[in-house]
VEXTOR-734286 format. One record per residue (C-alpha): x, y negated, z negated. Coordinates in Angstrom, 2 decimals. Last residue first. Layout:
BEGIN
+---------+---------+---------+
:       X :       Y :       Z :
+---------+---------+---------+
:       X :       Y :       Z :
...
+---------+---------+---------+
This chain:
BEGIN
+---------+---------+---------+
:       X :       Y :       Z :
+---------+---------+---------+
:   39.92 :  -11.41 :   52.12 :
:   36.31 :  -11.98 :   53.17 :
:   35.16 :  -11.73 :   49.55 :
:   37.52 :  -14.54 :   48.54 :
:   36.17 :  -16.75 :   51.32 :
:   32.57 :  -15.98 :   50.37 :
:   33.34 :  -16.91 :   46.76 :
:   34.69 :  -20.29 :   47.79 :
:   31.67 :  -20.99 :   50.02 :
:   29.33 :  -20.20 :   47.12 :
:   31.39 :  -22.32 :   44.75 :
:   31.38 :  -25.41 :   46.96 :
:   29.04 :  -27.70 :   44.99 :
:   30.20 :  -26.17 :   41.72 :
:   33.82 :  -26.92 :   42.63 :
:   33.00 :  -30.59 :   43.29 :
:   31.16 :  -30.82 :   39.96 :
:   34.13 :  -29.21 :   38.22 :
:   36.47 :  -31.76 :   39.83 :
:   34.28 :  -34.54 :   38.43 :
:   34.58 :  -32.92 :   34.98 :
:   38.36 :  -32.78 :   35.21 :
:   38.60 :  -36.39 :   36.44 :
:   36.30 :  -37.53 :   33.62 :
:   38.42 :  -35.85 :   30.96 :
:   41.53 :  -37.68 :   32.15 :
:   39.63 :  -40.99 :   32.05 :
:   38.51 :  -40.17 :   28.51 :
:   42.12 :  -39.43 :   27.57 :
:   43.24 :  -42.83 :   28.86 :
:   40.38 :  -44.78 :   27.30 :
:   42.53 :  -47.01 :   25.05 :
:   45.50 :  -47.36 :   27.46 :
:   48.99 :  -45.88 :   27.59 :
:   48.25 :  -42.43 :   26.18 :
:   50.41 :  -39.53 :   24.98 :
:   48.37 :  -36.41 :   24.36 :
:   47.96 :  -35.02 :   20.85 :
:   46.51 :  -37.54 :   18.36 :
:   44.45 :  -39.66 :   20.74 :
:   41.82 :  -40.81 :   18.21 :
:   39.94 :  -37.58 :   17.51 :
:   37.24 :  -38.35 :   20.10 :
:   39.87 :  -38.89 :   22.79 :
:   41.65 :  -35.69 :   21.77 :
:   38.40 :  -33.73 :   22.01 :
:   37.73 :  -35.21 :   25.45 :
:   41.20 :  -34.34 :   26.77 :
:   40.96 :  -30.80 :   25.42 :
:   37.43 :  -30.31 :   26.73 :
:   38.46 :  -31.52 :   30.18 :
:   41.37 :  -29.10 :   30.10 :
:   39.07 :  -26.18 :   29.31 :
:   36.57 :  -27.26 :   31.95 :
:   39.30 :  -27.42 :   34.60 :
:   40.42 :  -23.96 :   33.46 :
:   36.86 :  -22.63 :   33.83 :
:   36.14 :  -24.23 :   37.20 :
:   39.36 :  -22.94 :   38.71 :
:   38.67 :  -19.48 :   37.31 :
:   35.28 :  -19.27 :   39.02 :
:   36.81 :  -18.99 :   42.49 :
:   39.09 :  -16.12 :   41.47 :
:   36.43 :  -14.36 :   39.36 :
:   35.61 :  -11.46 :   41.68 :
:   39.28 :  -10.89 :   42.48 :
:   39.92 :  -10.05 :   38.81 :
:   36.98 :   -7.65 :   38.80 :
:   38.22 :   -5.81 :   41.88 :
:   41.56 :   -5.34 :   40.17 :
:   44.70 :   -7.26 :   41.11 :
:   47.83 :   -5.19 :   41.83 :
:   48.03 :   -5.32 :   45.63 :
:   46.66 :   -8.85 :   45.93 :
:   49.40 :  -10.51 :   43.88 :
:   51.78 :  -11.33 :   46.76 :
:   49.66 :  -12.25 :   49.77 :
:   46.69 :  -12.65 :   47.40 :
:   48.24 :  -15.77 :   45.89 :
:   49.13 :  -17.33 :   49.23 :
:   45.74 :  -16.66 :   50.78 :
:   43.85 :  -17.91 :   47.74 :
:   46.02 :  -21.03 :   47.37 :
:   45.74 :  -21.88 :   51.08 :
:   41.94 :  -21.47 :   50.93 :
:   41.78 :  -23.76 :   47.90 :
:   43.84 :  -26.38 :   49.74 :
:   41.52 :  -26.16 :   52.76 :
:   38.52 :  -26.51 :   50.39 :
:   39.63 :  -29.81 :   48.91 :
:   38.15 :  -29.99 :   45.41 :
:   37.38 :  -33.67 :   45.03 :
:   38.44 :  -36.65 :   42.92 :
:   38.90 :  -39.84 :   44.94 :
:   35.32 :  -41.00 :   44.28 :
:   36.27 :  -40.81 :   40.59 :
:   38.15 :  -44.10 :   40.80 :
:   39.80 :  -44.10 :   37.36 :
:   42.41 :  -41.47 :   38.21 :
:   44.00 :  -39.93 :   35.09 :
:   44.94 :  -36.56 :   36.61 :
:   45.90 :  -38.28 :   39.85 :
:   43.79 :  -37.65 :   42.91 :
:   44.37 :  -35.40 :   45.92 :
:   42.42 :  -32.53 :   44.34 :
:   43.29 :  -28.91 :   45.18 :
:   46.66 :  -28.49 :   43.46 :
:   46.18 :  -29.04 :   39.71 :
:   42.87 :  -27.38 :   38.92 :
:   43.14 :  -24.70 :   41.59 :
:   46.62 :  -23.79 :   40.36 :
:   45.29 :  -23.76 :   36.80 :
:   42.65 :  -21.25 :   37.82 :
:   45.25 :  -18.98 :   39.43 :
:   47.33 :  -18.90 :   36.27 :
:   44.40 :  -18.34 :   33.93 :
:   43.15 :  -15.76 :   36.43 :
:   46.05 :  -13.43 :   35.68 :
:   44.80 :  -13.15 :   32.10 :
:   47.25 :  -13.60 :   29.26 :
:   50.37 :  -12.26 :   27.57 :
:   53.25 :  -14.74 :   27.44 :
:   55.20 :  -17.14 :   29.64 :
:   54.59 :  -20.55 :   28.04 :
:   58.23 :  -21.66 :   27.87 :
:   59.02 :  -20.39 :   31.38 :
:   59.50 :  -23.72 :   33.13 :
:   60.57 :  -22.40 :   36.56 :
:   59.27 :  -20.17 :   39.36 :
:   61.83 :  -19.70 :   42.15 :
:   61.84 :  -19.50 :   45.95 :
:   58.55 :  -20.95 :   47.08 :
:   59.58 :  -21.02 :   50.73 :
:   59.92 :  -24.43 :   52.40 :
:   62.49 :  -22.95 :   54.80 :
:   65.36 :  -25.41 :   54.59 :
:   65.01 :  -27.17 :   51.22 :
:   63.67 :  -24.05 :   49.49 :
:   60.70 :  -24.85 :   47.27 :
:   61.02 :  -24.72 :   43.48 :
:   57.82 :  -23.86 :   41.64 :
:   56.87 :  -25.52 :   38.34 :
:   56.05 :  -28.77 :   40.11 :
:   52.84 :  -27.28 :   41.50 :
:   51.43 :  -26.77 :   38.01 :
:   51.15 :  -23.14 :   37.01 :
:   51.46 :  -23.55 :   33.24 :
:   50.26 :  -20.23 :   31.78 :
:   53.06 :  -18.10 :   33.31 :
:   51.33 :  -14.76 :   32.89 :
:   52.28 :  -11.25 :   31.76 :
:   48.99 :   -9.44 :   32.20 :
:   46.03 :   -8.36 :   30.06 :
:   43.42 :   -6.48 :   32.01 :
:   39.95 :   -7.98 :   32.59 :
:   37.00 :   -6.63 :   30.61 :
:   34.71 :   -9.51 :   31.60 :
:   34.19 :  -10.78 :   28.03 :
:   37.20 :  -13.12 :   27.92 :
:   36.55 :  -14.30 :   31.47 :
:   32.95 :  -15.35 :   30.76 :
:   33.52 :  -16.77 :   27.27 :
:   33.49 :  -20.50 :   28.11 :
:   30.79 :  -20.40 :   30.80 :
:   27.86 :  -20.69 :   28.38 :
:   29.02 :  -24.06 :   27.00 :
:   28.28 :  -25.72 :   30.32 :
:   25.42 :  -28.00 :   29.23 :
:   27.39 :  -28.90 :   26.09 :
:   30.26 :  -30.25 :   28.19 :
:   28.17 :  -32.47 :   30.45 :
:   26.35 :  -33.88 :   27.40 :
:   29.67 :  -34.82 :   25.80 :
:   30.80 :  -36.41 :   29.05 :
:   27.61 :  -38.46 :   29.38 :
:   27.82 :  -39.48 :   25.67 :
:   31.44 :  -40.66 :   25.81 :
:   31.16 :  -44.22 :   24.50 :
:   28.85 :  -43.20 :   21.65 :
:   31.33 :  -40.49 :   20.57 :
:   34.10 :  -43.02 :   19.95 :
:   33.56 :  -43.75 :   16.26 :
:   37.14 :  -43.05 :   15.12 :
:   36.46 :  -39.88 :   13.11 :
:   33.64 :  -38.58 :   15.30 :
:   33.41 :  -35.55 :   13.00 :
:   30.54 :  -33.90 :   14.89 :
:   32.06 :  -34.59 :   18.29 :
:   35.57 :  -33.55 :   17.22 :
:   34.21 :  -30.32 :   15.73 :
:   32.43 :  -29.53 :   18.99 :
:   35.66 :  -30.15 :   20.92 :
:   37.59 :  -27.80 :   18.63 :
:   34.86 :  -25.20 :   19.07 :
:   35.10 :  -25.62 :   22.85 :
:   38.86 :  -25.00 :   22.72 :
:   38.13 :  -21.93 :   20.63 :
:   35.67 :  -20.69 :   23.28 :
:   38.30 :  -21.43 :   25.99 :
:   41.06 :  -19.26 :   24.54 :
:   43.75 :  -20.38 :   27.00 :
:   46.51 :  -21.25 :   24.50 :
:   45.13 :  -18.90 :   21.85 :
:   48.59 :  -18.66 :   20.22 :
:   51.31 :  -20.91 :   21.69 :
:   54.53 :  -18.88 :   22.09 :
:   52.57 :  -15.63 :   21.93 :
:   55.45 :  -13.14 :   21.82 :
:   55.80 :  -10.63 :   24.63 :
:   54.40 :   -7.12 :   24.17 :
:   56.98 :   -4.45 :   23.43 :
:   57.09 :   -2.85 :   25.92 :
:   58.49 :   -2.68 :   29.45 :
:   57.71 :   -5.32 :   32.09 :
:   55.82 :   -3.42 :   34.81 :
:   53.50 :   -6.25 :   35.89 :
:   56.41 :   -8.69 :   35.72 :
:   57.25 :   -8.50 :   39.44 :
:   53.57 :   -8.91 :   40.35 :
:   53.03 :  -11.91 :   38.08 :
:   56.00 :  -13.77 :   39.59 :
:   54.86 :  -12.69 :   43.04 :
:   51.51 :  -14.37 :   42.44 :
:   53.27 :  -17.52 :   41.23 :
:   55.46 :  -17.57 :   44.34 :
:   52.54 :  -16.93 :   46.70 :
:   50.56 :  -19.71 :   45.05 :
:   53.45 :  -22.14 :   45.50 :
:   54.01 :  -21.13 :   49.13 :
:   50.33 :  -21.44 :   50.06 :
:   50.00 :  -24.83 :   48.38 :
:   53.10 :  -26.07 :   50.21 :
:   51.68 :  -24.73 :   53.47 :
:   48.39 :  -26.54 :   52.79 :
:   50.26 :  -29.81 :   52.71 :
:   51.07 :  -32.75 :   50.41 :
:   51.07 :  -31.14 :   46.98 :
:   52.27 :  -33.49 :   44.25 :
:   55.05 :  -33.40 :   41.65 :
:   57.57 :  -31.64 :   43.86 :
:   60.24 :  -29.11 :   42.88 :
:   63.60 :  -28.72 :   44.56 :
:   65.78 :  -26.29 :   46.49 :
:   69.28 :  -26.30 :   47.97 :
:   70.91 :  -25.50 :   44.62 :
:   69.40 :  -23.72 :   41.63 :
:   71.33 :  -25.01 :   38.63 :
:   72.49 :  -22.23 :   36.32 :
:   70.56 :  -22.39 :   33.09 :
:   71.44 :  -23.64 :   29.59 :
:   69.61 :  -23.53 :   26.28 :
:   69.43 :  -25.77 :   23.21 :
:   67.60 :  -25.54 :   19.89 :
:   67.71 :  -28.64 :   17.69 :
:   68.51 :  -28.03 :   14.02 :
:   70.19 :  -31.45 :   13.62 :
:   73.60 :  -29.69 :   13.40 :
:   73.00 :  -28.04 :   16.81 :
:   71.35 :  -24.66 :   17.35 :
:   72.58 :  -22.84 :   20.46 :
:   70.55 :  -20.56 :   22.70 :
:   70.97 :  -17.40 :   24.73 :
:   72.70 :  -15.54 :   21.92 :
:   76.12 :  -14.03 :   22.42 :
:   77.93 :  -16.16 :   19.82 :
:   79.70 :  -18.10 :   22.58 :
:   76.33 :  -19.18 :   24.02 :
:   74.83 :  -17.25 :   26.90 :
:   73.95 :  -18.91 :   30.23 :
:   70.40 :  -18.12 :   31.37 :
:   69.76 :  -17.46 :   35.05 :
:   66.40 :  -18.61 :   36.46 :
:   65.18 :  -16.36 :   39.25 :
:   65.20 :  -16.43 :   43.04 :
:   68.39 :  -18.42 :   43.55 :
:   70.67 :  -15.60 :   42.35 :
:   68.90 :  -13.20 :   44.74 :
:   70.03 :  -15.03 :   47.88 :
:   69.11 :  -11.99 :   49.97 :
:   67.17 :   -9.34 :   48.03 :
:   68.78 :   -6.35 :   46.30 :
:   68.83 :   -8.00 :   42.86 :
:   65.17 :   -9.06 :   43.03 :
:   63.74 :   -6.61 :   40.46 :
:   66.81 :   -6.68 :   38.23 :
:   66.78 :  -10.47 :   38.10 :
:   63.06 :  -10.48 :   37.28 :
:   63.59 :   -8.13 :   34.33 :
:   66.49 :  -10.18 :   32.98 :
:   64.51 :  -13.40 :   33.44 :
:   61.51 :  -12.00 :   31.55 :
:   63.46 :  -10.49 :   28.66 :
:   65.60 :  -13.61 :   28.18 :
:   62.56 :  -15.88 :   28.45 :
:   60.58 :  -13.94 :   25.86 :
:   63.55 :  -13.83 :   23.45 :
:   63.93 :  -17.56 :   23.98 :
:   60.36 :  -18.18 :   22.87 :
:   60.86 :  -15.94 :   19.84 :
:   63.95 :  -17.95 :   18.86 :
:   62.15 :  -21.24 :   19.52 :
:   59.35 :  -20.47 :   17.02 :
:   57.43 :  -23.73 :   16.61 :
:   57.12 :  -24.51 :   20.29 :
:   55.35 :  -27.87 :   20.25 :
:   57.33 :  -29.40 :   17.37 :
:   60.33 :  -27.29 :   18.41 :
:   60.73 :  -29.25 :   21.64 :
:   63.50 :  -27.19 :   23.25 :
:   66.58 :  -29.21 :   24.18 :
:   67.40 :  -28.35 :   27.74 :
:   70.59 :  -28.03 :   29.77 :
:   70.50 :  -27.47 :   33.54 :
:   73.81 :  -26.62 :   35.20 :
:   75.80 :  -28.09 :   38.07 :
:   79.10 :  -27.23 :   39.69 :
:   81.85 :  -29.53 :   40.95 :
:   84.61 :  -28.67 :   43.39 :
:   88.40 :  -29.06 :   43.47 :
:   88.95 :  -26.97 :   40.36 :
:   85.61 :  -26.21 :   38.84 :
:   84.59 :  -29.54 :   37.33 :
:   81.31 :  -29.56 :   35.44 :
:   78.11 :  -31.53 :   35.99 :
:   75.14 :  -31.40 :   33.62 :
:   71.57 :  -32.09 :   34.75 :
:   69.68 :  -32.81 :   31.55 :
:   66.24 :  -31.91 :   30.19 :
:   64.63 :  -33.01 :   26.92 :
:   61.57 :  -30.79 :   26.41 :
:   57.88 :  -31.71 :   26.49 :
:   57.27 :  -34.48 :   29.02 :
:   58.78 :  -33.01 :   32.18 :
:   59.64 :  -35.29 :   35.10 :
:   63.09 :  -34.02 :   36.01 :
:   66.62 :  -34.79 :   34.82 :
:   68.36 :  -36.93 :   32.21 :
:   72.07 :  -37.30 :   33.13 :
:   75.17 :  -35.39 :   32.07 :
:   78.85 :  -35.83 :   32.90 :
:   82.24 :  -34.21 :   33.51 :
:   82.55 :  -31.05 :   31.41 :
:   85.48 :  -28.85 :   32.47 :
:   84.71 :  -25.31 :   33.64 :
:   84.83 :  -22.26 :   31.38 :
:   81.10 :  -22.12 :   30.70 :
:   80.12 :  -19.64 :   27.99 :
:   78.11 :  -22.11 :   25.92 :
:   79.09 :  -23.94 :   22.71 :
:   81.13 :  -26.60 :   24.52 :
:   77.96 :  -27.65 :   26.36 :
:   76.46 :  -29.06 :   23.16 :
:   79.46 :  -31.35 :   22.67 :
:   79.13 :  -32.58 :   26.24 :
:   75.41 :  -33.02 :   25.76 :
:   75.92 :  -35.54 :   22.98 :
:   72.24 :  -36.36 :   22.71 :
:   70.43 :  -39.66 :   23.17 :
:   67.18 :  -39.73 :   21.29 :
:   64.05 :  -39.22 :   23.43 :
:   63.99 :  -39.45 :   27.19 :
+---------+---------+---------+
């Protein structure tokens, strides 16, 4: 966790009447600084989540928070009649000035959420039911936001999933070769150039723009401790306009292979079809009623595209000298790229079967 912050002092600026007791770093995120903060409420204690927004990644925190406030308010209204509704959406705590963030003297932006009790997130998927529940939750998230009123949400990271631009960045990194690494990544570079044609497929398919999460890793869904239900989608910093298939594709990328993202033993990297089937069934159980025929048509393909996009990003960063992603060994980004490209090969081997499954549903 980066510099130690006086979270107690930060908490005094939010509309929480209880007495501050303690704060501890929380979660496994790498972008924002996150704390679990405990307050005394008479004879009991209550918990909140406080986060310092990384304004180097998210350069317009006020616009980001406007997105989150609009999205969480809309979701809260949509689920208000459901049982346990307060656990089904993140609840922002306003600051004393009425805004949903506080700026400290060092110009750091802070926000606070109610802690969602009796549920937790997991870093890895261990069962098809977990995959089903996560996909169902993300699909429901999209469904509930399909009627979000205008205006359009802010783009918190412009062109985040613009795969042709990601390919152009990779191509520039190859041609520049600023640290002389291209010769050690020739198979990966060749792999990427051979698949250049797939980069624009979704962008030119005439698919409708949706409100999308854009970071649908498994650990961004909280599962209920008792029922296992995917009860709440979290980490809303990248919620913005996009294609529904970006979200589904990233689920396939992150939830179907049993390997780590930087696994060196590529024999462990595979697209497990039972996990893909669980994702499809879960996603369509909630998102199926609003998806178009064209969106369904590209469900299987989306996993390959988003895996390719991430592989390009890792490879470009490796060629540029590891300037974006944190690394702990010289070839770390190249290893990450290789796992993405191996996953693509596994998807390509099963793509016909994947498409047949989608068609059958």
